[in-house]
C-alpha positions in Angstrom: 84.7 41.7 -100.4 86.9 42.9 -97.6 84.8 45.9 -97.1 81.6 43.7 -96.8 83.3 41.5 -94.2 84.3 44.5 -92.1 80.8 46.0 -92.3 79.4 42.6 -91.0 81.7 42.5 -88.0 80.8 46.1 -87.1 77.1 45.3 -87.3 77.5 42.2 -85.2 79.3 44.1 -82.5 76.7 46.9 -82.4 73.9 44.4 -82.1 75.6 42.6 -79.2 75.7 39.2 -80.8 77.5 36.7 -78.6 79.5 33.7 -79.7 78.4 30.2 -78.4 81.5 29.9 -76.2 81.2 33.4 -74.6 80.4 33.2 -70.8 76.9 34.2 -69.7 76.6 37.4 -67.6 76.8 36.8 -63.9 73.2 37.7 -63.1 72.0 35.1 -65.6 74.2 32.3 -64.4 73.5 32.7 -60.6 70.3 32.1 -58.7 68.9 33.5 -55.4 69.2 30.1 -53.8 73.0 30.0 -54.6 73.8 33.4 -53.3 74.8 33.3 -49.6 72.6 35.2 -47.2 74.2 38.3 -45.8 75.5 37.9 -42.2 73.7 40.1 -39.6 75.5 43.4 -38.9 75.6 44.7 -35.4 74.9 48.4 -35.6 76.2 50.8 -33.0 73.8 51.8 -30.3 72.0 55.1 -31.0 73.1 58.1 -29.1 69.7 58.9 -27.6 67.7 58.8 -24.5 68.3 55.5 -22.6 64.6 54.9 -22.5 63.8 55.4 -26.2 62.8 52.1 -27.8 64.5 50.9 -31.0 63.9 47.9 -33.2 67.6 47.0 -33.8 69.4 44.4 -31.7 67.2 41.4 -31.4 66.5 38.4 -33.6 63.1 37.2 -34.7 62.7 33.4 -34.1 63.2 32.6 -37.7 65.0 35.7 -38.9 68.4 37.3 -38.9 68.5 40.7 -37.5 67.7 43.4 -40.1 70.5 45.8 -40.9 68.1 48.8 -41.0 64.9 49.3 -39.0 62.6 49.3 -42.1 64.5 46.5 -43.9 62.9 43.1 -44.1 64.9 40.5 -42.2 66.7 37.7 -44.1 65.6 34.2 -43.2 68.1 32.6 -40.9 68.4 30.0 -38.1 66.3 29.9 -35.0 67.6 29.7 -31.5 68.5 26.1 -30.7 68.6 24.1 -27.5 72.2 23.0 -27.8 75.0 25.0 -26.3 78.0 24.6 -28.7 81.4 25.9 -27.8 81.4 29.7 -28.5 83.5 30.9 -31.4 84.3 34.0 -29.4 84.4 34.1 -25.6 83.4 37.2 -23.8 86.0 38.5 -21.3 84.7 37.7 -17.8 85.4 39.2 -14.5 87.1 37.0 -12.0 84.5 36.0 -9.4 85.0 34.0 -6.2 81.3 33.6 -5.8 81.3 35.2 -2.3 82.6 38.8 -2.3 80.4 41.8 -2.7 79.8 42.8 -6.3 80.3 46.3 -7.6 77.3 48.3 -8.8 76.6 51.7 -10.2 73.5 53.7 -9.1 71.4 56.3 -10.9 67.9 57.4 -11.4 66.0 56.2 -14.5 62.3 56.9 -15.3 61.8 58.2 -11.8 63.1 55.1 -10.1 66.3 53.8 -8.6 68.5 51.9 -11.0 71.5 49.8 -10.4 73.9 48.2 -12.9 75.7 45.2 -11.3 79.0 44.0 -12.7 79.2 40.2 -12.6 81.2 37.4 -14.1 78.2 36.5 -16.2 77.7 40.0 -17.6 75.7 43.0 -16.6 72.6 42.8 -14.4 70.2 45.8 -14.3 68.0 46.2 -11.2 65.2 48.8 -11.1 62.8 49.9 -8.3 59.8 52.1 -9.1 59.0 55.2 -7.1 56.9 54.4 -4.0 58.4 50.9 -3.9 57.3 49.0 -0.8 59.5 46.0 0.0 57.0 44.6 2.5 54.5 43.7 -0.3 56.8 43.7 -3.3 57.5 40.9 -5.7 60.2 40.3 -8.4 60.1 40.5 -12.2 63.0 39.0 -14.1 63.0 40.0 -17.8 65.2 37.9 -20.1 66.1 39.4 -23.5 66.3 37.6 -26.8 69.0 37.4 -29.5 71.2 40.1 -31.1 71.4 42.2 -28.0 72.6 42.0 -24.4 71.3 43.2 -21.0 72.7 46.7 -21.6 71.2 46.9 -25.1 67.8 45.6 -24.1 67.7 48.0 -21.1 68.5 51.0 -23.3 66.8 50.2 -26.6 63.5 48.8 -25.4 62.9 51.5 -22.8 62.4 48.8 -20.2 62.4 51.2 -17.2 59.5 53.1 -18.7 57.7 49.9 -19.5 58.1 48.7 -15.9 57.0 52.0 -14.6 53.9 51.9 -16.8 52.9 48.5 -15.4 52.4 50.2 -12.0 53.4 47.1 -10.2 55.2 47.0 -6.8 58.2 44.9 -7.8 62.0 44.8 -8.0 62.7 44.4 -11.8 65.8 42.5 -12.8 67.3 42.3 -16.3 70.3 39.9 -16.6 72.5 39.1 -19.5 71.4 36.1 -21.7 72.7 34.5 -24.9 72.8 36.9 -27.9 73.2 34.1 -30.5 73.3 30.3 -30.8 77.0 30.1 -30.1 76.7 31.5 -26.6 76.0 29.4 -23.5 73.3 30.4 -21.0 74.8 32.8 -18.5 72.5 32.0 -15.7 71.4 28.4 -15.8 70.3 28.6 -12.2 67.9 31.4 -11.1 69.2 31.0 -7.5 72.7 32.1 -8.7 71.2 35.3 -10.3 69.3 36.1 -7.1 72.4 35.5 -5.1 74.4 37.9 -7.3 71.8 40.6 -6.7 72.1 40.0 -2.9 75.9 40.2 -3.2 75.5 43.7 -4.6 73.9 44.6 -1.3 70.4 44.7 -2.8 67.6 43.1 -0.7 65.3 40.8 -2.5 61.6 41.0 -1.7 59.7 38.0 -0.5 56.6 38.4 -2.8 55.7 36.6 -6.0 58.3 36.0 -8.7 57.4 36.5 -12.4 59.8 35.5 -15.2 59.3 37.2 -18.6 61.3 36.1 -21.6 61.4 37.2 -25.3 62.3 35.0 -28.2 65.6 33.1 -27.7 65.2 33.8 -23.9 63.4 30.4 -23.8 66.9 28.8 -23.5 67.4 30.5 -20.2 63.8 30.4 -18.9 63.3 26.7 -19.5 66.1 26.0 -17.0 64.2 27.8 -14.3 60.9 25.9 -14.4 61.8 23.8 -11.4 62.9 26.7 -9.2 60.6 26.8 -6.2 60.2 30.6 -6.1 58.9 31.1 -9.6 55.1 31.6 -9.7 54.4 32.7 -13.3 56.2 32.7 -16.6 55.4 35.0 -19.5 56.7 33.9 -22.9 56.9 36.7 -25.5 57.0 35.0 -28.9 59.4 32.5 -27.4 57.6 29.2 -27.4 59.2 27.5 -30.4 61.4 25.0 -28.6 61.7 23.5 -25.1 58.0 22.7 -24.9 58.7 19.8 -22.5 60.1 22.1 -19.9 57.0 24.3 -20.0 54.9 21.2 -19.8 56.7 20.5 -16.6 56.1 24.0 -15.3 52.3 24.0 -16.1 51.4 20.3 -15.8 53.8 17.7 -14.5 56.2 19.5 -12.2 56.0 19.3 -8.4 54.5 22.7 -8.0 52.7 22.8 -11.3 49.3 23.2 -9.7 50.4 26.6 -8.3 51.9 27.9 -11.6 50.5 30.2 -14.3 51.8 30.6 -17.8 51.1 33.3 -20.4 52.1 32.7 -24.0 52.1 35.6 -26.5 52.6 34.7 -30.1 53.3 36.4 -33.4 55.9 34.5 -35.4 55.5 31.5 -33.1 51.8 31.3 -33.4 51.7 27.8 -34.9 53.9 26.3 -32.2 52.3 28.3 -29.4 48.7 27.4 -30.4 49.6 23.7 -30.7 51.0 23.9 -27.1 48.0 25.6 -25.7 45.4 23.3 -27.4 46.9 20.3 -25.4 45.4 21.7 -22.2 41.7 21.9 -21.5 42.3 24.6 -19.0 43.9 26.9 -21.6 42.2 30.1 -22.5 42.8 31.8 -25.8 42.2 35.3 -27.2 43.0 36.8 -30.6 44.7 40.1 -29.7 46.2 42.2 -26.9 43.6 44.5 -25.4 44.0 48.3 -25.2 43.7 48.2 -21.4 43.9 45.7 -18.6 40.1 46.0 -18.4 40.0 44.3 -21.9 41.0 41.0 -20.3 38.0 39.0 -19.2 37.8 37.6 -15.6 38.4 34.2 -17.0 41.4 35.3 -19.0 42.9 37.1 -16.0 42.5 34.0 -13.8 43.6 31.4 -16.5 46.3 28.9 -15.5 47.4 29.0 -19.2 46.6 32.1 -21.3 47.4 32.1 -25.0 47.3 35.5 -26.8 47.7 35.8 -30.6 49.4 39.2 -30.8 48.5 41.8 -33.3 52.0 43.2 -32.7 55.0 41.8 -34.6 57.9 40.0 -33.0 60.0 43.1 -32.1 56.9 45.3 -31.5 56.0 43.0 -28.7 58.9 44.3 -26.6 59.3 47.8 -28.1 55.7 49.1 -28.5 55.1 49.5 -24.8 51.7 48.0 -25.3 52.4 44.4 -24.2 54.9 44.2 -21.4 53.2 46.7 -19.0 49.7 45.2 -19.8 50.8 41.6 -19.1 52.4 42.5 -15.8 49.1 43.7 -14.6 47.6 40.2 -14.8 50.1 38.6 -12.5 50.1 38.0 -8.7 52.1 41.2 -8.2 50.6 44.0 -6.1 49.7 47.3 -7.8 51.4 50.5 -6.5 
């Protein structure tokens, strides 16, 4: 009898029979909805050419930054309008608002490049070869989340993209919020322009074009009433702050003189809804391969909506969108 009982115990163990009060394995008791989403990991900048684009470092409107270039992003929070107290405060340079600002100069993509050190972070300024201040305008590019001005300048190959646009302009890339916990560094465009002047860089008198990607809307929406801004280009960025852009294109004091281009991938639903409010809006389904692909009506549109075939980060890294859109602005060609 004892031998029979021992044999039964051995057989039960070998067959994996569990008692009713044994805990279930962890993978059977937990669910995907209960598991916390992994926090975004900031990867070190790649040691490569400063003009080589990379996909790391910026947040999609409804995604957290992927840890690897080919890894699908984990759903996360969008940029929001509020400016909560930052959990971490960046060290700032003491600035009296009057003295000359320090800058470093070098040559990038065949043009003159300056990096200005300000209390609000780095500001990059680039001039193309054959730049002519007499007829030049200004382009201000504002980056999205999970990067800063230095990262966007380096990883997106912005100098090469600006050169490819063949526009006679001074190109400015300021620091902007890299997450929801950071406040807007430049709530007034006039302060940014003043900082460039304080670095002993002369600002041209021509048209001013503001281009912003994704969470950049938080900065750009605060500039819609600035008297010098002629055109705004939103790169998958119109998913909040619509009333500000209504003001820019419709209800503001100088709205009749303004133009707005809205490019959408992840923000297609919100962007299309915005565009359809206006009878003067012109829509097209994809970015053309060349500037000649834009019709005369599209080039002259007060509000142009483009449903991009490029994904959220490809819009700023593919070098197929930024140079092309800058050619349908009031800027003069080189």
